N, C-alpha and C positions, 0 to 999 in steps of 0.2 A: 494439515488442512488450509484451504485457500484463505480462510479468515486470518489465520496464524500470520500469513505473509503480510496481510494488510496491517495488521498490528505492529508488525516488525517495522514497517515502512513508517507507520505513524510515531513510533518511538523514535525514529531517527530523524523525524521532522522533515523528511525529504521524500514525501509521497509522490511527488513529481518525478522522482528519480525511477520509479517503478511504472512503466506504461501499462502493465497489466492492473496494477493496483488502482491507476487513475480510473479504469473502467468502473471499478466498485465505487468510487468517490462520486461518479456521475449520477 
């Protein structure tokens, strides 16, 4: 699921590392 990807990056504390995830944060 897309949300799982977001949480994955959040746990890594590197959301900016994921361009796609950045769109969710906006």
